[in-house]
N, C-alpha and C positions, 0 to 999 in steps of 0.2 A: 483504565482512561492511563495512556499514555503521558504523562512530566514533562513538565521545561526541563528539567534538570538533570531528568533523563537524557533529551537528543545531546546537551550540552555534551553531558559524556562518552555520545556518541562518537558526536565528531571528533572530542579528543584521540578518541580512541579507533576512527578512518585514519587522523592527520601523523598519532603516531606507530600505525602498526604497516601502510599501505604509504602509496606514493600519485596516490592522486588524489589531486588539481582540485582542493571542495568548493576556489572561487570559480568553475567550469561548468556547464555541464553536465549531469549525469545523469544515470536510470533510477529514477522513482519507481518503485512498486510498493501498490497498496491490496491492503487486501481483505475482504466481507462475508463475511460468516452469513451461513443461514440455513436449517434444513430441508429448503428446497430448493435443489438448483436452478427449476422456471423463475422466483420469486427473481435470486441474482442474474440472468443471462435477459431477462426485464428490466434490470435498471443501468444495465450495460449502454444499448440509446442516450440516454443521459449525461454515460460520464463521458461519451464518445462525444457530442457534444460541445463539455466546457475543457475537452483536450486531452483526454484518452484514451492510451490504446489499449481494443483490450490483448488480453493474454491467452484467459485461458478458466473454465470454472471444474475444477475436478474438488476430491473427493476427499476428504481430510484422511492424514493418517489418525488409528486412533491404538489405542492399549487394548479393552479393552473387545470381543468383538460385541456384548452384550447396552453394549450403550451407542445411543440412536448414534445415522449419518451424519456427519454434518458439510457443508460443500463450503466449499471457495471458490470466489473470483478475485482472480488476479485482472490489477491492470493496469499499466505504468503510462508516467512522463518523462520525458526528457525536459530536464530545467536546471536548473541552482537555488540549493537553500546555502539557509546558515541555521541557525538553533532556533530565533524565531520567525523564520518564512514556515518550516515546518511545522510550527505550534498552532500555526493559525490554521495552516494549512489543516492537519491533522483535526485542530475542531471541528474545520468544512468539512469532513469527510465525513467523524461524529456527524455532525445533524443532519446531515444526509444518509447514513444505516438511520434516523430516528424517525424519518420522513417518511423511506419508502420503506419501516418499517422487518426492515432485515437486522438478521439477528445480534451485529451487532461488522462494526469500521475494528478487525484486526491489527492494524498495524501495515511497518514499509518497512524495504530492504531500500539499498542499493547497490550501483554494479557502474564498473565506467560504461561509459560509449565505446560500444564497437567500433571500428573504422571502419565496418563496413553499412551503417546506422549512419556513418553523417552526415 
C-alpha cells in the first residue's frame, strides 16, 4: 500500500530534481499486476470508460526463472495531481483491482507531457 507520506516525498523529489510544473498536467501512468494477461486485458474497457488510455500489457521482469510469470497492465491519464489527490486516486485503483479480482494495483509513475501529445 502506497502511503500518503511516500507521495509527499515523491512530489518533493520531483520539485527538487526536475523543472516540471507540478501545477500543470503531467502523464500519470498506473500499473496493475496479475498472473493472467487475459484478466488484465479484460479490465481495459472499464478503465478506458474512466478516461484512462491503454498503453500495454507486458510480462514483468523476474530475477529467478523458476518464479511464476507476472503480467502488468499499464494505463495512463494526463492530469494534475497533488499528494492528496494522488492518494485518493491510488485508493480508488486499489479498490478497482480488488473489485475485479486482479493480483494487485502496483503503483504509478509520472512524466511530462510531450509537445506532440498536447
